[in-house]
N, C-alpha and C positions, 0 to 999 in steps of 0.2 A: 427631347433630343434636338440638338441644334447643329448647324454646319459649323465648319471651321471659320473662325472670324479673324484669325491673326493676319494683319496686313502683309507681313513678310511672306507668308505662305502664297498669297495671291500674286505677290511681286515675282515670284519664281514660277508659280503654276501657270499663269496666263501665257507668258512666252513659251513655256514647255508644251502647253496644249496646242498652241498655234504651230510651233515647229513640228509637232507630231502630225498635225492635220496636213501640213505642206508635204511631209515625207510620205503620207499615205497616198498622195496623188502621183508618186514616183519621183517627182522633182525634189532633189535633196535626200533621196532615200539613204538611210544610214544615220542622218541626223536625228531621226526619230527615237533612236535608242538612247539619246541624251535626256529624254523627258523625265524618266524615273530618276537618274542622278541629279538632275536640276531640282526636282521636287524634294529630293532626299536632304537638300540643304535646310528644309524647314520641318520635315516629318520623316518617319521611318520608311525604309524601302518597301516593306510589305503594305503599309498603309497607302503609300503612293501608288503601288501597283493596283490596290483595290479601288481607289478613287478613279483611276484612269480606265477601269473595265467598261462602265457604261459609255464613256466617251469614245473608247476604242470601237465599241459595237456600232455606234452611229457613223463614225468615220469609215468603218469597213463597208457599211451598207452604202454610203455615199460613193466611196470608191468603186464598188462593184457596179453601181448604176452608171458612173461616168465612163467606165472601160469595159462594159459588158460584152462588147463586140471584139475585144483585143485580148483574148485569152488563149494560151497554148494548153489545150485540154490534156494532151498526152503528158506534158511535163507536170501539170497539176495533179493528174491521177497518180503519177510516180511519187511525187513529193509528199502528198497528203498523208498517207498511212504512216510514213516515217515521222513526220511532224507530230502526229497524234501520239505515237509511241513516246516522243520526247516529252509531251505534256503529262503522260502517265508517270514517267520517271520523275519529272518535276514534282508531281503530287506526292509520290512516295518519299522523296528526299527534302521536301520543303522545310520541314521543322528541324532537319538535321544540318543543313548547310547554311553558312552565312551568306546572305544576298550579295553583299559587297565582294566577297571572295569569288562568287560565281561571275559577277559582273566583270571582275578583274580577269577572269579566264576568258571571257568573251573579248575583252580588250587585247589580250595577248594574241588569240587567234586572229583577230582583225589586223593587227600590225604585222603579223607573219605573212598574212595573205598579201598585204600591200607591199611588203618587202620583196616577196617573191615576184610579184607583178613588176616591180621596179627593176629588179636584178635580171629577170628573165622575161622581157616584154613578149606578149603573145605574137606569134607569126600568123599571117592570113591563112595558112594551110594547117595550122595547129589543130589536132582533133579535140573534141569537147572533153571535159573531165570524165573520168570513169564513173560508172553508175554507183559503185560501192562507195566512192568518196561523196557523191551526191546524197546517198542514203545516210552516211555518217554526219554530214554537215546539216542535213535536215533534221535529224534527230536532235542534234545539238541546238538547232534553231527553236524547235518545239520546247526543249528543256529550258533554255535561257528566256524564251518568251514567257513561260509559266512563272519563272522565279522573279524576273525583273523587267518584263516587256522589252527584252533586248534580243529578240530573235532575228532582227534584220541583218547584222553583219554576217553570222554563219551561212544564211541561205543566200546572201548576196555573193559570198565567196564561191558558191557553186553556180549560180545562174548567170553572173556577169560574163564568165568565159563562154557562155553559150551564144552570146552575140545577138540577142534578141533586139528587135526594135524597141525604142523607148516606151511606146504604148503597149506593146505586148508584155514587156517586162513588168510594167506597172500593172496591167490588168491581171496577169497571172498571180502576182504576189498579193494583189488586193483580195482575190478569191482565196488564196492559201491562208492569209492571216485572218480572214473572216471566220473560217472553219476552225482554225487554231484557237483564236480568241473565244468563239463560241463554246468550244469544248472546256474552257477554263471556268465557266460559271459555276457548275455544280462542285467541283473541287474547291474553289474559292469559298463558297458558302459553307462547305463541310469543314474547312479550316478556320471558319469564324472571321473571315476577312471583310465580308459584305454586310457590315452593320449599318444602322440607320444614320449615323453621323457621316460616315464616308459616302453613303448614297446621296444624302442632301447636298454634300460638297460637290459631288459629281454633277448633280443637277444644276448647281450654280455655274459650273464651268462649261456645261453642255452647249450653250449658244456659240461658243468659240469653235466648235468642231466643224460645222459647215463652212465657216469663214476660212479656216486653215486649209481645208480640202479645196475650196473654191479657188483660193490664190494659186495653190499648187497645180491644179487642173489646167488653168489658164496658161500657166508658164510651160507645163509638160506638153501641150499641144503645139508649142511654138518654138521649142528648143531643138537645136541640132544634136544628133546622137553623139557626136565627139564631146560636146560640151556637157551633155547629159551625163555621160559616164565619168568625166572628169569631176564633176560636182558630187557624184556618188562616192568617188575616191576621196575627195575632200571631207565629205561627211563621215566616211569610215575612219579616216585618219584622226579627226577630232574626236570622234566617239571612242576610238581605241585608246587614245592618250588619256581622255577623261576617265574612262572606266578603270584603267590601270592606275592612275593617280589616286582615284577614290579607294581602290583596294589596298594599295601599298605605299601611298603617299603619306 
């Protein structure tokens, strides 16, 4: 059993993993959902998702360590059960749904959210989103995270209007996705995605994980909140366009 040796695969996988690491630090959040579509230029979506599993686990641990004091525990306790429900739905439907179609759905939701924010800019006195909407978006996040590691845009659509500080935003989502990604290991093994070749390829990409997170953490601690959220919007816009293009282009 050998790892993937195709040079084109690494040409797209290396920047994808670095981008994912930077997004895990909070800086550029939203861009991380591009990792699987980028790798899918060289391999299938399920295989790309499987290869990224160990890499994601290392990134999640590094992100939690970097932002361990910056967590909204009440928000995390609210979101986590719904996110885990989403992974259960993803497990049940994984073999029935086309991953590109699911990614396209995520792209549409992302672009609709951005259009809503552009057409109706938030007011300083605007109340936070209703909890039922938060529950729905968080279930969708867990589901799309399971199918294609694209859970960022749906949960961002709920958390961004809460106006958390950049560090609390990042820390809370770092813990959220650690538990979501941890819950996917047994289902991924059950579905036959964690084979030896994928795991060896993951190990080859693993050294890039701390590098990407380190770059993002250094920037996240120095960035102004206004610019931070503008970059998130930019990441979500590019992600939405890319996911829709892949599904229906």
